[in-house]
N, C-alpha and C positions, 0 to 999 in steps of 0.2 A: 551361440553359447550353449543353448539347450542340446543341440546335436553333439557338441563336444562332451558335455556333461554325461549324456546318456550313453555315448559310445564308450565311455570309460568303464561301463559296467557290462560290456560285451566282449567276450574272447572268441574270436572267429576261427573256424577251421577244424576244431575238434572238441569233444567233450573233455571237461577238466574234472579230475577226481580229487577227493579230499587230500590224499597224500601229496599230490602235485602242488596244491595250494600251500601246504605246510612248508614246502621247500623255499618259498618266497621268490621263485624264479618265473612264475607265470605273470606276464604283463599284458596290459591292454595295447591296442594299436597306437595309443599315444604315450606308451612307455610307463604307465602307472603299474606298480606292483600291487597285486591283490593281497592285502594284509589281514583279512578277517580270519578268525579261527573257525574252521568248518565244523568242529565239534560242538560249537555253541549256536549253530544255525538250526532253528527248529524246522523250517520249511526248506527241504531240499529233495529234489526228485531227478530221476533219470528219465528224460522224455524221449520221444521218437527221433528227435533231431539234435540232442545234446543234453547237457546237464543244467539244472536250475538251482540257484541258492537264493533264498529270500532273506535279505539283510534287514536288520532293525536300525542300523545307523548308516548314514550317507557320508562317505569321505570323498571330497572333490578330487578329480583326477590330478596327477602331479603337475600338469601344465598350468593349473590355476594358481599354484604357489611357486611356479618357476619364474625366471626373469621375464617371461612373456605374460605373466599374471595380470598386469595392468590392462592388457588388451581384452582379457576375459572377464574382468571384474569392474571395468569403468567404461561407460558408454562414450566418454570423450575420446577413446582410442578405438572406436568401432571400425574405422576404415583400415587401420593396421591389422585388426583381427581378420577382416575379410581378405586382405592381401595375403596374410599367412595362409588362410584356407585355400585361396585360389592358387597359391604357389605349392600347395601340398606340404607345407612346412609347419603345420600346427603342432605336430609332435616333436619337432626337432629340438625344442628347448626344455623338454621334460626329463632329460637324462641327467646323470651326475656330473657331466662335463660343465665346467665353469664358463659363463659367458658375461659379457657386458653388452647390454642391449639399449639402444636409444629408440624410444617409441614416439614417433611424431603424432601430434594430435590431429583430429579431423580437420581442423582449420588449415593445417599445412597441406593435407591431401587436396582439400577443396581449392586452395590457392594454386595448386599445380594442375587443376582440371580434373581431378578424380573425386567422385562422390558416390554415396550409396543410393540406390533406388530399388523399388520393389519389382520383383520378377516372379509373378505368380504368388506363391505362398512364402517366398523367401526374399531376402535382400541380395543384391549383387553390386559389386564395385564396377563402375562404368566410367567411360570418358567419351567425349564428343569427337568423332573423327571427321567432322565437317558436314556429314550427311545424316548421321544418326548417332544415338547413344549405343556404344558397343562395350562389351565386357573387356576389362583391362586384361591383357594377355598374361599368361603364366610367367613368361620371361620378364616382363616389366615388373610384375609383383615380386619375383625372385630377386631382381636387381634392387628393388626398394628395400627388401628385407636385408639383403647382404650388405648394402652400403651403411646400414644402421647396426651392424653386428660385428663383434670381435670375439674370438675365443680367448678366454681368460678374464679374470676379474681385475678391473682397473679403477683406481681412484683418480679423479681429475684434479690436478694440482691447482690451488688457488693463486699461486704465484709462479712466474716463469713460463716455460714452453714445454710442450710434449708433442711428439709425432707418434701416431699409433696406426699400424696397418689394419684396415678393416677387411671384410671378407671378399671384396672386389680386388683382383690383382692390381698391384701398383696404385692403389687408391688409399688415401690416408684420412684420419681425423687429425686436425691440428688444434691444440689447446693452448690458449694464451691467457694467463692470469684467470683461469677458471672458466673462461668462455670458449666456445667450440665452433669449429667449422669443418668442412671437408675440403680436400685438396681441389676438387673441381670448383667449389664455391670460392675458395681462396684465390684461384686464378683470375677471378673477376676484379681483384683489387687493383690491377694495373689498367683496367678498362676505364678510360676517361669519362665514358658515359654512365658509369656506375658510381653512385655516391654512397651507398649503404656500406657500413662496416660488415664484412663477412662473418665476423665472430659474434655469436649470439649467446644469451644466457642458457645455461643447461642446469636443469633441476632434477635432483634425485627423486625417484619414486620408490616408496616402501610398501610393504604389505601391512597396512594399518600400523605403521611404526616399527614393524619387525622386518628383518632382512628376508629376501627371497631365498629359496632353497639352494639355488645354484648360481648365484652371481648378483650383479647390480643392474638396475634399470634406471634410465634417465629419460627426460623429455626436453624439448626446446621450443622456443618461440622465435620463428624465423622472420618476424616483422613483415608478414604478408608476402614473403619471397618464395613461399612454397617449400617443398621437400628438399632435403639435401639430395643432390643429383650425382650420377656416376661419371658423366662426361665420356661415355663409352661409344657414342656414335661417331661416324666418320668426321663430322665437323668438330669433334672434340679431341682431335689428335694434335700433337705438337707440330707435325709437318704442316698441317692445314693452318694452324694458328700463326706460324711464322710466314708461310708463303703468301697469305692474303693481306698481310699488314701493309698499310699505306698511310698510316696516321702518325705524324711525327711526335704526338704526345705519348706514344708507347715507348718504354725505355729501351726496346730492342729495335726501334725503327731503323737506325743507321746501319745496323748489322744486316737487316733484311735488304736494304738498298744495295749493299755490296753483294749479297747473294744474287740479286737480280742482275746487277751489272756484270757478274761473272757467268751469267746464263745458267745459274744453278736452280732456278725455279721453273718447274714445268708441271702443268696439270695439278696445281695446288700441292705439289710435293717438292722436296729437295732432291735434285738429281744425284744419283750415286749413293744415297743414304737409305739403308734398309734395316729392318729389325729395330729393336729397342735401342735408344741412344740417349746420351746426356749431353746437352749443349751448355757450354760455359761461354756466355755471350757478353762481350764488353758493352758497357753502358754507352749511350749516345755520346756522352761527354768524353769517354775514354777513346772512342773511335775518332771523334773530332780532334782530340789532342794528338793521336797517332798520325792522322792524315796531315795535320799542320807540320808535324815534325818529320814527315816523309818516312814513317816507320812501317807502312803497309805497302807491300810490293805489288806492282802491276796496276797501280792507280795513283792519280795525283788530285789534290784538292783544288778546285776552282774557287768556289765560295761555299764554305760550310759554317753554318750557324744553327746548330741543332735545336737550341732553345726556342728559336723562332721559325723552325721548319724549313730552313734553307739547307739543301744538301745537293750541291752541284759538283760533280767530280768527272774526271776524264779517265776512262779505262784504257790503259796502255797495253796490257797483256792479260787477256782473260784467263789463259791457262795458268799463269803464275798466281793470279789472284785466287783462282779456284783452289789450287793446291794449298795456299795459305789459309783460306777460310775453313777447309776441311780439318785443320788443326783443332778447331774449337768444338768439333763434333766427335764425341767419344762413344765408342761401342759399349753398350751396357750389358752385353751378354755375359760378362765376367762377374756381374754383381746381381744379387737376388733382390736388392732394394735400390731405390734411388738414394742419392747421397744427401745426408743431413748430419749434423754432429751426433756421433754415437751410432750411426746406421751400420748395416752389414756391408756397405761399400767401404772397405777399410783403406787406409793410406797405402799407396802403392803406385805402380806404373800400369797405365791402361792404354790400349790401342785406340787411336783415332782413325778417321776416315782418310787421312793423308797416308797413302800406302807406305807402310813401314814406320810411320810416325807414332810417337807415344807422348802422353802427358803424365806428369807426376802429380798425383792427387794427395793432399795432406788434410787429415782430419785431426785437429788438436783436442777434440772433445767439446770445444766451445766455439770454434771457428773453422772455416774451410778455405783452402787456397789451391791453386793449380799453376803449373808452369810447363813449358815444353821441356822434354827430357834434354838435359845438357845445357839448358839456358839458365842464366842468372836472374832473369826477370820473373818475379813471382807475382801472380795476379790473385788478389784476395776477393773472395765472394763478399759482395756488399752485405752489410748487416741490417739494412733498412727493412728487410722482410723476414727478420728473425731466423734466417737460414732455412726457412721452409722451402722445399723444392716446388717449383711450379710444375706440377705433375699432370701428365696426360696418359692416355692408354698406350701410346707408343714411345713415350720418353718424357724427359723433364728438362728444365733449364734452370740455371742459376745465372745471375748477373755478376760480372766481375769488374773490378775498378780500373784495370789496366789492360791494354791490348798486348798480345804476345809480341 
């Protein structure tokens, strides 16, 4: 904090003359404009290595009253401050650009294994790599900042739902009745081993009751679950999440068993699927019904009772089944966001991975549905999860109530 405060009073690179200060265009390294009147400065000198102005009043750098202000003025957010510093992003939030920033407390950092320790005469944000305490990398710090940041000033609605894109590509904040989570945290809602509600209370932070200069700041209490995470590692991909599943309690278990039966799973990936994609996956019950009614080609049901984990089928024709399953996997290169009501993925026709195949996607503004082009069978996205996409770094999925 002292380093930031003091650096706000230094302009590096050249001497600054009174006329330049009067223009209001000279800024510090953290983006603060020097607003003092040079004619009223009694002590000013041209020195051998620059100019000196002795001020009688101290005005805190702009970052102290920006949306990042809580990190600079409240010790409960010191870890976030050091993450900002480590990422070289301390001055990013002192511009006139509007932001909405969620600032996690030290407790959230410590629950995720990050904490401050002394390193000589200064503090440093560290983590335990198993052998020793090491400085948290700049990339990790950048990811932490970006997952908690959006450009633009947003109010969180106390009723209903909101989907808000944060600074990590294809990663979202989900708001439900005033509580918040990230898409990566939301994905855990279908994990039978997880019991906690992913939505947590979100509290607005103010500048002693006044607004911040360039947006809104919030904090959250994540119930000792740690920081909101990005899910950007290899294990956080949709391909991986689908390919490794072997637990009937997951709502997409039956679909994965069909993928495996068609030899579409290899090396924790779906064969033939590349790039970003959207999967519209029939629920276990929808697949059970379709199998019983002999609606899925290339496979017959021997004994299927998905509620109790029984899924015995006979694969008659892998090639036919493979072609059929590709219908549910839609290429997302045509859309800039994953689909949710009101998203940039508009109603229309989209290519799937069945060569030449297309699905018709419909967004009514409050519900979603899909069907194969030319088909009369419309499959509705189930509303149990508020139409929030289960979003990953390489794609997303929605559950649908009827098999194609």
